[in-house]
DSSP file (Angstrom, degrees, kcal/mol; ACC not computed):
  #  RESIDUE AA STRUCTURE BP1 BP2  ACC     N-H-->O    O-->H-N    N-H-->O    O-->H-N    TCO  KAPPA ALPHA  PHI   PSI    X-CA   Y-CA   Z-CA
    1    1 A X              0   0    0      0, 0.0     2,-0.3     0, 0.0     3,-0.0   0.000 360.0 360.0 360.0-106.4   16.4  139.0   36.7
    2    2 A X     >  -     0   0    0      1,-0.1     4,-2.6   128,-0.0     5,-0.2  -0.926 360.0-107.6-135.1 161.9   15.4  142.7   36.7
    3    3 A X  H  > S+     0   0    0     -2,-0.3     4,-2.3     1,-0.2   102,-0.2   0.846 119.9  56.8 -57.7 -33.0   14.5  145.1   39.5
    4    4 A X  H  > S+     0   0    0    124,-0.5     4,-1.9   100,-0.2    -1,-0.2   0.935 109.8  42.8 -63.9 -46.3   10.8  145.0   38.3
    5    5 A X  H  > S+     0   0    0    123,-0.5     4,-2.5     1,-0.2     5,-0.2   0.899 112.5  54.1 -66.6 -41.2   10.7  141.2   38.6
    6    6 A X  H  X S+     0   0    0     -4,-2.6     4,-2.6     1,-0.2    -1,-0.2   0.905 107.5  51.0 -59.1 -41.9   12.5  141.4   42.0
    7    7 A X  H  X S+     0   0    0     -4,-2.3     4,-1.9     2,-0.2    -1,-0.2   0.923 110.1  48.6 -62.7 -45.1    9.8  143.8   43.2
    8    8 A X  H  <>S+     0   0    0     -4,-1.9     5,-2.4     1,-0.2    -2,-0.2   0.912 113.4  47.3 -62.5 -42.4    7.0  141.6   42.2
    9    9 A X  H ><5S+     0   0    0     -4,-2.5     3,-1.3     1,-0.2    -2,-0.2   0.909 108.5  55.1 -64.1 -42.2    8.6  138.6   43.9
   10   10 A X  H 3<5S+     0   0    0     -4,-2.6    -1,-0.2     1,-0.3    -2,-0.2   0.878 113.0  41.8 -58.5 -39.3    9.3  140.6   47.0
   11   11 A X  T 3<5S-     0   0    0     -4,-1.9    -1,-0.3    -5,-0.2    -2,-0.2   0.339 110.3-123.5 -92.3   6.5    5.6  141.4   47.3
   12   12 A X  T < 5 +     0   0    0     -3,-1.3    -3,-0.2    -4,-0.2     2,-0.2   0.873  51.1 167.3  54.0  43.2    4.5  137.9   46.3
   13   13 A X      < -     0   0    0     -5,-2.4     2,-0.4    -6,-0.1    -1,-0.2  -0.558  40.0-113.2 -85.6 150.7    2.4  139.2   43.4
   14   14 A X        +     0   0    0     -2,-0.2   124,-0.5     2,-0.0     2,-0.3  -0.725  55.9 139.2 -81.9 130.4    1.1  136.9   40.7
   15   15 A X  E     -A  137   0A   0     -2,-0.4     2,-0.4   122,-0.1   122,-0.2  -0.978  39.4-139.4-162.1 163.6    2.7  137.6   37.3
   16   16 A X  E     -A  136   0A   0    120,-1.8   120,-3.0    -2,-0.3     2,-0.4  -0.989  16.1-136.8-130.8 142.7    4.1  135.9   34.3
   17   17 A X  E     -A  135   0A   0     -2,-0.4     2,-0.4   118,-0.2   118,-0.2  -0.838  16.7-167.7 -99.5 135.3    7.2  136.7   32.3
   18   18 A X  E     -A  134   0A   0    116,-2.9   116,-3.2    -2,-0.4     2,-0.4  -0.987   4.5-166.6-123.3 131.3    7.1  136.7   28.5
   19   19 A X  E     +A  133   0A   0     -2,-0.4     2,-0.3   114,-0.2   114,-0.2  -0.907  10.8 168.5-119.4 145.3   10.2  136.9   26.4
   20   20 A X        -     0   0    0    112,-2.3     2,-0.8    -2,-0.4    17,-0.1  -0.958  43.9 -93.5-146.6 162.7   10.7  137.6   22.7
   21   21 A X        -     0   0    0     -2,-0.3     2,-0.3    15,-0.1   111,-0.1  -0.712  41.7-141.4 -83.4 110.3   13.6  138.4   20.5
   22   22 A X        -     0   0    0     -2,-0.8     2,-0.7   109,-0.2   109,-0.0  -0.532   8.0-133.9 -73.6 133.2   13.9  142.2   20.2
   23   23 A X    >   -     0   0    0     -2,-0.3     3,-2.2     1,-0.1    -1,-0.1  -0.805   7.9-149.0 -86.9 116.0   14.8  143.5   16.8
   24   24 A X  T 3  S+     0   0    0     -2,-0.7    -1,-0.1     1,-0.3    -2,-0.0   0.685  96.1  58.0 -60.9 -19.0   17.6  146.1   17.3
   25   25 A X  T 3  S+     0   0    0      2,-0.0     2,-0.5    -3,-0.0    -1,-0.3   0.478  87.2  94.9 -88.8  -3.2   16.3  148.0   14.2
   26   26 A X    <   +     0   0    0     -3,-2.2     3,-0.1     1,-0.1    -4,-0.0  -0.787  42.5 175.5 -95.9 126.9   12.8  148.5   15.7
   27   27 A X        +     0   0    0     -2,-0.5     2,-1.5     1,-0.1     3,-0.2   0.532  66.9  82.6-102.3 -10.8   12.0  151.7   17.6
   28   28 A X     >  +     0   0    0      1,-0.2     4,-2.6     2,-0.1     5,-0.2  -0.575  59.7 170.6 -92.1  72.1    8.3  150.9   18.2
   29   29 A X  H  >  +     0   0    0     -2,-1.5     4,-2.2     1,-0.2    -1,-0.2   0.870  69.2  44.9 -56.6 -47.8    9.1  148.8   21.2
   30   30 A X  H  > S+     0   0    0      2,-0.2     4,-2.3     1,-0.2    -1,-0.2   0.909 114.5  47.5 -66.8 -42.8    5.6  148.3   22.6
   31   31 A X  H  > S+     0   0    0      1,-0.2     4,-2.5     2,-0.2    -1,-0.2   0.878 111.2  53.0 -65.8 -36.2    4.0  147.5   19.2
   32   32 A X  H  X S+     0   0    0     -4,-2.6     4,-3.0     2,-0.2     5,-0.3   0.920 107.9  51.2 -62.3 -42.9    6.9  145.1   18.6
   33   33 A X  H  X S+     0   0    0     -4,-2.2     4,-2.0    -5,-0.2    -2,-0.2   0.937 111.2  47.2 -59.5 -48.0    6.2  143.4   21.9
   34   34 A X  H  X>S+     0   0    0     -4,-2.3     5,-2.6     1,-0.2     4,-0.9   0.933 115.4  45.7 -59.6 -47.3    2.5  143.0   21.1
   35   35 A X  H ><5S+     0   0    0     -4,-2.5     3,-0.7     1,-0.2    -2,-0.2   0.939 114.3  46.0 -63.4 -48.9    3.2  141.7   17.6
   36   36 A X  H 3<5S+     0   0    0     -4,-3.0    -1,-0.2     1,-0.3    -2,-0.2   0.781 116.8  44.8 -70.1 -26.0    5.9  139.2   18.6
   37   37 A X  H 3<5S-     0   0    0     -4,-2.0    -1,-0.3    -5,-0.3    -2,-0.2   0.542 108.6-124.1 -91.2  -7.5    3.9  137.9   21.6
   38   38 A X  T <<5 +     0   0    0     -4,-0.9     2,-0.4    -3,-0.7    -3,-0.2   0.879  63.4 140.0  68.6  37.7    0.7  137.7   19.4
   39   39 A X      < -     0   0    0     -5,-2.6    -1,-0.2    -6,-0.2    -2,-0.1  -0.886  62.7 -98.1-117.9 144.5   -1.2  139.9   21.9
   40   40 A X    >>  -     0   0    0     -2,-0.4     3,-2.3     1,-0.2     4,-0.5  -0.389  32.3-130.4 -56.7 129.9   -3.8  142.6   21.2
   41   41 A X  T 34 S+     0   0    0      1,-0.3    23,-0.8     2,-0.2    24,-0.6   0.683 103.8  69.4 -60.1 -19.8   -1.9  146.0   21.4
   42   42 A X  T 34 S+     0   0    0      1,-0.2    -1,-0.3    21,-0.1    21,-0.1   0.629  98.7  51.2 -73.9 -11.6   -4.6  147.3   23.8
   43   43 A X  T <4 S+     0   0    0     -3,-2.3    82,-2.8    81,-0.1     2,-0.6   0.600  95.1  79.4 -97.0 -15.1   -3.3  144.9   26.4
   44   44 A X  B  <  -b  125   0A   0     -4,-0.5    20,-2.9    -3,-0.5     2,-0.4  -0.846  68.8-160.2 -98.8 124.1    0.3  145.9   26.1
   45   45 A X  E     -D   63   0B   0     80,-3.5    82,-0.4    -2,-0.6    18,-0.3  -0.856   4.9-146.0-110.7 137.7    1.1  149.1   28.0
   46   46 A X  E     -D   62   0B   0     16,-3.4    16,-1.9    -2,-0.4     2,-0.6  -0.678  11.1-135.5 -97.6 155.2    4.1  151.4   27.4
   47   47 A X  E     -D   61   0B   0     54,-0.3     2,-0.4    -2,-0.3    52,-0.2  -0.945  25.1-179.2-113.3 113.3    5.8  153.4   30.1
   48   48 A X  E     -D   60   0B   0     12,-3.1    12,-3.5    -2,-0.6     2,-0.5  -0.912  15.8-148.2-113.9 140.2    6.6  157.0   29.2
   49   49 A X  E     -D   59   0B   0     -2,-0.4    36,-2.6    10,-0.2     2,-0.3  -0.923  18.1-170.1-109.3 130.3    8.4  159.5   31.5
   50   50 A X  E     -DE  58  84B   0      8,-3.0     8,-2.3    -2,-0.5     2,-0.5  -0.820  22.4-125.7-118.8 158.1    7.4  163.1   31.3
   51   51 A X  E     -DE  57  83B   0     32,-3.7    32,-2.0    -2,-0.3     2,-0.6  -0.910  23.7-151.3-103.3 124.3    8.9  166.3   32.7
   52   52 A X  E >> S-DE  56  82B   0      4,-3.6     3,-2.4    -2,-0.5     4,-1.8  -0.869  71.3 -28.3-103.9 116.2    6.3  168.4   34.6
   53   53 A X  T 34 S-     0   0    0     28,-3.5    -1,-0.2    -2,-0.6    29,-0.1   0.775 108.8 -73.6  51.2  32.0    6.9  172.2   34.6
   54   54 A X  T 34 S+     0   0    0     27,-0.3    -1,-0.3     2,-0.2     3,-0.1   0.735 128.0  81.6  58.9  23.6   10.7  171.6   34.3
   55   55 A X  T <4 S+     0   0    0     -3,-2.4     2,-0.3     1,-0.4    -2,-0.2   0.709  87.1  23.8-123.2 -45.3   10.7  170.4   37.9
   56   56 A X  E  <  -D   52   0B   0     -4,-1.8    -4,-3.6    54,-0.0    -1,-0.4  -0.888  62.6-127.7-130.9 155.4    9.6  166.8   38.4
   57   57 A X  E     -D   51   0B   0     -2,-0.3    54,-0.5    -6,-0.2     2,-0.4  -0.795  23.8-168.4-100.0 148.9    9.4  163.6   36.4
   58   58 A X  E     -Df  50 111B   0     -8,-2.3    -8,-3.0    -2,-0.3     2,-0.4  -0.996  16.7-132.8-138.0 139.0    6.2  161.7   36.1
   59   59 A X  E     -Df  49 112B   0     52,-2.9    54,-2.6    -2,-0.4     2,-0.4  -0.802  19.1-167.6 -94.3 131.7    5.5  158.1   34.8
   60   60 A X  E     -Df  48 113B   0    -12,-3.5   -12,-3.1    -2,-0.4     2,-0.5  -0.982   1.5-164.9-119.8 130.1    2.6  157.6   32.4
   61   61 A X  E     +Df  47 114B   0     52,-2.6    54,-2.8    -2,-0.4     2,-0.3  -0.966  24.1 147.9-119.0 123.0    1.4  154.1   31.6
   62   62 A X  E     -D   46   0B   0    -16,-1.9   -16,-3.4    -2,-0.5     6,-0.1  -0.968  51.5 -74.8-151.0 160.7   -0.8  153.7   28.5
   63   63 A X  E >   -D   45   0B   0     -2,-0.3     3,-1.8   -18,-0.3   -18,-0.3  -0.280  37.7-128.0 -59.9 143.3   -1.7  151.2   25.8
   64   64 A X  T 3  S+     0   0    0    -20,-2.9   -33,-0.2   -23,-0.8    -1,-0.1   0.704 108.2  63.0 -65.7 -18.7    0.9  151.0   23.0
   65   65 A X  T 3  S+     0   0    0    -24,-0.6    -1,-0.3   -21,-0.3     2,-0.2   0.543  99.3  68.4 -81.5  -7.4   -1.8  151.5   20.5
   66   66 A X  S <  S-     0   0    0     -3,-1.8     2,-0.4    88,-0.0    -4,-0.1  -0.657  75.8-126.9-112.2 165.4   -2.5  155.0   21.9
   67   67 A X        -     0   0    0     -2,-0.2    88,-2.3     2,-0.0     2,-0.3  -0.882  29.6-111.9-109.6 143.8   -0.7  158.3   22.0
   68   68 A X  B     -H  154   0C   0     -2,-0.4     2,-0.8    86,-0.2    86,-0.2  -0.558  21.1-143.3 -73.8 135.0   -0.1  160.3   25.2
   69   69 A X     >  -     0   0    0     84,-3.1     4,-2.0    -2,-0.3     3,-0.3  -0.875  11.0-167.4-101.2 104.0   -2.0  163.5   25.4
   70   70 A X  H  > S+     0   0    0     -2,-0.8     4,-2.4     1,-0.2    -1,-0.2   0.802  85.6  56.6 -64.1 -30.9    0.4  165.9   27.2
   71   71 A X  H  > S+     0   0    0      2,-0.2     4,-2.0     1,-0.2    -1,-0.2   0.890 107.2  48.5 -68.5 -38.8   -2.4  168.5   27.8
   72   72 A X  H  > S+     0   0    0     -3,-0.3     4,-2.2     2,-0.2    -2,-0.2   0.897 111.3  50.4 -67.0 -38.7   -4.5  165.9   29.7
   73   73 A X  H  X S+     0   0    0     -4,-2.0     4,-2.1     2,-0.2    -2,-0.2   0.921 109.0  51.9 -63.8 -43.0   -1.5  164.9   31.7
   74   74 A X  H  <>S+     0   0    0     -4,-2.4     5,-2.9     1,-0.2     4,-0.2   0.893 109.7  49.8 -59.8 -39.8   -0.8  168.6   32.6
   75   75 A X  H ><5S+     0   0    0     -4,-2.0     3,-1.0     3,-0.2    -1,-0.2   0.910 108.0  53.0 -65.6 -41.8   -4.4  168.9   33.7
   76   76 A X  H 3<5S+     0   0    0     -4,-2.2    -2,-0.2     1,-0.3    -1,-0.2   0.893 118.6  35.8 -60.4 -40.4   -4.1  165.8   35.9
   77   77 A X  T 3<5S-     0   0    0     -4,-2.1    -1,-0.3    -5,-0.1    -2,-0.2   0.276 108.2-122.1 -97.6  12.3   -1.1  167.2   37.6
   78   78 A X  T < 5 +     0   0    0     -3,-1.0     2,-0.3    -4,-0.2    -3,-0.2   0.922  62.7 148.7  45.3  52.9   -2.3  170.8   37.6
   79   79 A X      < -     0   0    0     -5,-2.9    -1,-0.2    -6,-0.1     3,-0.1  -0.744  53.0-141.1-112.5 159.8    0.8  171.8   35.6
   80   80 A X  S    S+     0   0    0      1,-0.3     2,-0.4    -2,-0.3    -1,-0.1   0.853  87.2  19.5 -84.8 -39.8    1.4  174.5   33.1
   81   81 A X        -     0   0    0     -7,-0.1   -28,-3.5     2,-0.0     2,-0.4  -0.993  57.8-179.5-141.5 132.0    3.7  172.5   30.8
   82   82 A X  E     +E   52   0B   0     -2,-0.4     2,-0.3   -30,-0.2   -30,-0.2  -0.998  12.9 166.8-129.1 128.9    4.4  168.8   30.3
   83   83 A X  E     -E   51   0B   0    -32,-2.0   -32,-3.7    -2,-0.4     2,-0.1  -0.929  45.9 -85.3-134.2 159.3    6.9  167.4   27.8
   84   84 A X  E     -E   50   0B   0     -2,-0.3   -34,-0.3   -34,-0.3     2,-0.1  -0.436  55.0-111.8 -62.8 138.9    8.5  164.0   27.2
   85   85 A X        -     0   0    0    -36,-2.6   -36,-0.1   -27,-0.2    -1,-0.1  -0.375  32.5 -95.9 -73.6 151.1   11.6  163.7   29.5
   86   86 A X     >  -     0   0    0      1,-0.1     4,-2.2    -2,-0.1     3,-0.4  -0.391  33.2-121.6 -61.7 140.4   15.1  163.6   28.1
   87   87 A X  H  > S+     0   0    0      1,-0.2     4,-2.2     2,-0.2    -1,-0.1   0.812 112.6  53.3 -61.7 -30.4   16.3  160.0   27.7
   88   88 A X  H  > S+     0   0    0      2,-0.2     4,-2.5     1,-0.2    -1,-0.2   0.880 108.2  50.0 -70.2 -37.2   19.3  160.6   30.0
   89   89 A X  H  > S+     0   0    0     -3,-0.4     4,-2.3     2,-0.2     5,-0.2   0.879 110.3  51.2 -65.5 -37.9   17.0  161.9   32.7
   90   90 A X  H  X>S+     0   0    0     -4,-2.2     4,-2.7     2,-0.2     5,-0.6   0.940 111.4  46.8 -63.8 -47.4   14.8  158.8   32.2
   91   91 A X  H  X5S+     0   0    0     -4,-2.2     4,-1.9     1,-0.2    -2,-0.2   0.918 113.2  49.0 -61.0 -45.5   17.9  156.5   32.6
   92   92 A X  H  <5S+     0   0    0     -4,-2.5    -1,-0.2     1,-0.2    -2,-0.2   0.909 118.9  37.2 -62.4 -42.9   19.1  158.3   35.7
   93   93 A X  H  <5S+     0   0    0     -4,-2.3    15,-2.6    -5,-0.2    -2,-0.2   0.851 130.1  27.2 -82.7 -34.1   15.8  158.3   37.5
   94   94 A X  H  <5S-     0   0    0     -4,-2.7    13,-1.6    -5,-0.2    -3,-0.2   0.786  89.3-133.0 -98.1 -30.6   14.5  154.9   36.5
   95   95 A X  S  <<S+     0   0    0     -4,-1.9     2,-0.3    -5,-0.6    -4,-0.2   0.469  72.3 108.9  87.1   2.0   17.6  152.9   35.8
   96   96 A X        -     0   0    0     -6,-0.5    -1,-0.3     6,-0.1    -2,-0.2  -0.848  66.5-126.4-115.5 148.5   16.1  151.6   32.6
   97   97 A X    >   -     0   0    0     -2,-0.3     3,-2.2    32,-0.2     4,-0.1  -0.573  45.6 -82.7 -86.4 155.4   16.9  152.4   29.0
   98   98 A X  T 3  S+     0   0    0      1,-0.3    -1,-0.1    -2,-0.2    33,-0.1  -0.283 120.9  31.6 -55.8 140.0   14.2  153.6   26.5
   99   99 A X  T 3  S+     0   0    0    -52,-0.2    33,-0.3     2,-0.1    -1,-0.3   0.283 121.4  55.1  90.4  -9.8   12.3  150.6   25.2
  100  100 A X    <   +     0   0    0     -3,-2.2     2,-0.6    29,-0.1    -2,-0.2   0.126  69.6 135.6-137.1  18.6   12.8  148.8   28.4
  101  101 A X        -     0   0    0    -54,-0.2    26,-0.4    -5,-0.2     2,-0.3  -0.604  36.0-163.8 -76.0 118.8   11.4  151.2   31.0
  102  102 A X        -     0   0    0     -2,-0.6    26,-0.1     2,-0.2    -6,-0.1  -0.775  24.7-138.9 -98.5 146.5    9.3  149.4   33.5
  103  103 A X  S    S+     0   0    0     -2,-0.3     2,-0.3    24,-0.3     3,-0.3   0.583  88.2  72.7 -75.1  -7.4    6.9  151.2   35.8
  104  104 A X  S    S+     0   0    0     23,-0.3  -100,-0.2     1,-0.2    -2,-0.2  -0.819  96.9  12.4-110.4 145.2    8.1  148.8   38.5
  105  105 A X  S    S+     0   0    0     -2,-0.3    -1,-0.2  -101,-0.2  -101,-0.2   0.778  76.9 170.1  69.0  28.6   11.4  148.7   40.4
  106  106 A X        -     0   0    0     -3,-0.3   -11,-0.2     1,-0.1   -12,-0.2  -0.399  43.4-121.7 -72.8 151.4   12.6  152.1   39.3
  107  107 A X  S    S+     0   0    0    -13,-1.6     2,-0.5     1,-0.2   -13,-0.2   0.926 105.3  29.5 -56.1 -48.2   15.8  153.5   41.0
  108  108 A X  S    S-     0   0    0    -15,-2.6     2,-0.5    -3,-0.0    -1,-0.2  -0.968  92.8-124.7-116.4 121.6   13.8  156.6   42.1
  109  109 A X        -     0   0    0     -2,-0.5     2,-0.3    -3,-0.1   -15,-0.1  -0.522  33.9-167.0 -70.6 119.8   10.1  156.1   42.7
  110  110 A X        -     0   0    0     -2,-0.5   -52,-0.1    -7,-0.1    -4,-0.1  -0.744  30.1 -93.7-106.3 152.9    8.2  158.6   40.6
  111  111 A X  E     -f   58   0B   0    -54,-0.5   -52,-2.9    -2,-0.3     2,-0.4  -0.370  50.2-152.7 -59.2 146.6    4.6  159.6   40.8
  112  112 A X  E     -f   59   0B   0     35,-0.3    37,-2.5    34,-0.3     2,-0.4  -0.967  19.8-165.0-134.2 141.4    2.7  157.5   38.3
  113  113 A X  E     -fg  60 149B   0    -54,-2.6   -52,-2.6    -2,-0.4     2,-0.5  -0.996  10.1-161.2-124.8 127.9   -0.5  157.8   36.2
  114  114 A X  E     -fg  61 150B   0     35,-3.2    37,-1.8    -2,-0.4   -52,-0.2  -0.916  28.7-110.1-108.0 130.5   -2.2  154.8   34.6
  115  115 A X  E >   - g   0 151B   0    -54,-2.8     3,-2.0    -2,-0.5     4,-0.3  -0.315  25.2-121.5 -60.5 140.6   -4.6  155.3   31.8
  116  116 A X  G >  S+     0   0    0     35,-1.5     3,-1.8     1,-0.3     4,-0.4   0.735 104.2  77.1 -54.5 -27.1   -8.2  154.5   32.7
  117  117 A X  G >  S+     0   0    0      1,-0.3     3,-0.9    34,-0.2    -1,-0.3   0.763  83.9  66.4 -59.8 -23.1   -8.5  151.9   30.0
  118  118 A X  G X  S+     0   0    0     -3,-2.0     3,-1.7     1,-0.2    -1,-0.3   0.778  85.4  71.1 -67.8 -26.1   -6.4  149.5   32.2
  119  119 A X  G <  S+     0   0    0     -3,-1.8    -1,-0.2    -4,-0.3    -2,-0.2   0.743  93.2  55.0 -66.0 -22.9   -9.3  149.4   34.8
  120  120 A X  G <  S+     0   0    0     -3,-0.9    -1,-0.3    -4,-0.4     2,-0.2   0.493  95.1  91.3 -86.3  -3.9  -11.4  147.3   32.4
  121  121 A X    <   -     0   0    0     -3,-1.7    18,-0.3    -4,-0.2     3,-0.1  -0.633  58.7-158.2 -98.7 150.3   -8.7  144.6   32.0
  122  122 A X  S    S+     0   0    0      1,-0.3     2,-0.3    -2,-0.2    18,-0.1   0.740  87.8  13.1 -85.7 -29.5   -8.1  141.4   33.9
  123  123 A X        -     0   0    0     15,-0.2    -1,-0.3    16,-0.1     2,-0.3  -0.997  65.1-179.2-149.3 140.3   -4.4  141.4   32.8
  124  124 A X  E     - C   0 137A   0     13,-2.6    13,-2.4    -2,-0.3     2,-0.4  -0.917  21.9-126.6-135.9 167.1   -2.1  143.8   31.1
  125  125 A X  E     +bC  44 136A   0    -82,-2.8   -80,-3.5    -2,-0.3     2,-0.3  -0.946  27.0 170.8-118.8 132.8    1.5  143.7   30.0
  126  126 A X  E     - C   0 135A   0      9,-2.2     9,-3.2    -2,-0.4   -80,-0.1  -0.911  44.4 -80.4-132.2 162.8    4.3  146.1   30.9
  127  127 A X  E     - C   0 134A   0    -82,-0.4   -23,-0.3   -26,-0.4   -24,-0.3  -0.333  26.7-146.6 -62.3 142.5    8.0  146.1   30.3
  128  128 A X  E     -     0   0A   0      5,-2.6  -123,-0.5     2,-0.5  -124,-0.5   0.356  60.8 -85.3 -90.2   4.1    9.9  143.9   32.8
  129  129 A X  E    S+     0   0A   0      4,-0.4     2,-0.3     1,-0.2   -32,-0.2   0.587 106.3  73.5 104.9  13.4   12.8  146.4   32.5
  130  130 A X  E >  S- C   0 133A   0      3,-0.6     3,-1.7   -31,-0.1    -2,-0.5  -0.974  88.2 -99.4-156.3 139.5   14.6  145.1   29.5
  131  131 A X  T 3  S+     0   0    0     -2,-0.3  -109,-0.2     1,-0.3   -31,-0.1  -0.428 112.5  25.5 -61.2 131.7   13.9  145.1   25.8
  132  132 A X  T 3  S+     0   0    0    -33,-0.3  -112,-2.3     1,-0.2     2,-0.4   0.552 104.0  97.3  90.6   9.1   12.3  141.8   24.8
  133  133 A X  E <   +AC  19 130A   0     -3,-1.7    -5,-2.6  -114,-0.2    -3,-0.6  -0.978  46.9 176.5-136.3 121.6   11.0  141.1   28.3
  134  134 A X  E     -AC  18 127A   0   -116,-3.2  -116,-2.9    -2,-0.4     2,-0.4  -0.886  19.0-143.3-124.0 153.8    7.4  141.7   29.4
  135  135 A X  E     -AC  17 126A   0     -9,-3.2    -9,-2.2    -2,-0.3     2,-0.5  -0.966   7.7-153.0-116.1 131.0    5.4  141.1   32.6
  136  136 A X  E     +AC  16 125A   0   -120,-3.0  -120,-1.8    -2,-0.4     2,-0.3  -0.911  34.6 145.4 -99.7 127.4    1.8  140.1   32.6
  137  137 A X  E     -AC  15 124A   0    -13,-2.4   -13,-2.6    -2,-0.5     2,-0.3  -0.966  52.9 -82.5-154.2 169.3   -0.1  141.1   35.7
  138  138 A X    >>  -     0   0    0   -124,-0.5     4,-1.8    -2,-0.3     3,-0.6  -0.577  35.5-130.8 -75.7 135.3   -3.3  142.3   37.1
  139  139 A X  H 3> S+     0   0    0    -18,-0.3     4,-2.6    -2,-0.3     5,-0.2   0.844 107.3  58.5 -56.3 -35.0   -3.9  146.1   36.8
  140  140 A X  H 3> S+     0   0    0      1,-0.2     4,-2.6     2,-0.2    -1,-0.2   0.892 104.7  50.1 -63.1 -39.0   -4.9  146.4   40.4
  141  141 A X  H <> S+     0   0    0     -3,-0.6     4,-2.4     2,-0.2    -1,-0.2   0.904 110.3  50.4 -65.2 -40.1   -1.5  144.9   41.5
  142  142 A X  H  X S+     0   0    0     -4,-1.8     4,-1.9     2,-0.2     6,-0.3   0.921 111.3  48.6 -62.0 -44.1    0.3  147.5   39.2
  143  143 A X  H  X>S+     0   0    0     -4,-2.6     4,-1.6     1,-0.2     5,-1.2   0.926 112.5  48.4 -61.2 -46.0   -1.8  150.3   40.8
  144  144 A X  H  <5S+     0   0    0     -4,-2.6    -2,-0.2     1,-0.2    -1,-0.2   0.895 113.4  46.3 -64.0 -40.6   -1.0  149.1   44.3
  145  145 A X  H  <5S+     0   0    0     -4,-2.4    -1,-0.2     1,-0.2    -2,-0.2   0.806 123.6  32.7 -73.6 -29.4    2.8  148.7   43.7
  146  146 A X  H  <5S-     0   0    0     -4,-1.9   -34,-0.3    -5,-0.2    -1,-0.2   0.521  97.3-130.6-102.7  -7.8    3.2  152.1   41.9
  147  147 A X  T  <5 -     0   0    0     -4,-1.6   -35,-0.3    -5,-0.2    -3,-0.2   0.891  45.8-174.0  55.5  40.9    0.5  154.0   43.9
  148  148 A X      < -     0   0    0     -5,-1.2     2,-0.2    -6,-0.3   -35,-0.2  -0.337  24.9-135.0 -73.1 144.4   -0.7  155.1   40.5
  149  149 A X  E     -g  113   0B   0    -37,-2.5   -35,-3.2    -3,-0.1     2,-0.5  -0.618  21.8-132.1 -81.8 154.3   -3.5  157.6   39.9
  150  150 A X  E     +g  114   0B   0     -2,-0.2     2,-0.3   -37,-0.2   -35,-0.2  -0.955  41.8 141.5-112.0 130.9   -6.0  156.6   37.2
  151  151 A X  E     -g  115   0B   0    -37,-1.8   -35,-1.5    -2,-0.5     2,-0.9  -0.987  58.3 -94.9-159.7 161.6   -6.9  159.1   34.6
  152  152 A X        +     0   0    0     -2,-0.3   -76,-0.1   -37,-0.2   -37,-0.1  -0.765  52.4 154.5 -81.6 108.2   -7.7  159.6   30.9
  153  153 A X        +     0   0    0     -2,-0.9   -84,-3.1   -92,-0.1     2,-0.3   0.255  37.6  96.7-121.2  10.1   -4.3  160.5   29.5
  154  154 A X  B      H   68   0C   0    -86,-0.2   -86,-0.2     1,-0.1   -88,-0.0  -0.680 360.0 360.0-103.6 156.6   -4.6  159.3   25.9
  155  155 A X              0   0    0    -88,-2.3   -87,-0.1    -2,-0.3    -1,-0.1   0.442 360.0 360.0 -77.3 360.0   -5.5  161.2   22.7
């Protein structure tokens, strides 16, 4: 399947896989997932990789309906500057292409921050590591597997 699914199976986590036909002309991957699965966009979370002070990469997980606030992320990591990571850097470190970046099963385990809004949910959806493939799981399981910090990182 994908490294993300393999990781969940290895740890015997409860999850469900949801598949949909990805439109190659669509660049709003997370919103497309929500729409095609008929799920509220606040339950579908995108995985964004940022560059912290030109030194480290950091994974940010937030609802697809929200925008990442880079200043809040910088404050969380006590950094001076946070920018979205270059897509080649994302591919090298995670092993996933944009639009299919999963917070799970990445090639190089990166520090992770999950938006606080996830804590109120019983289930959320994240990419399974491939465009058109999503995983539904409990936010606590996601936190445990990624060792994620929880913070307000949205605008």
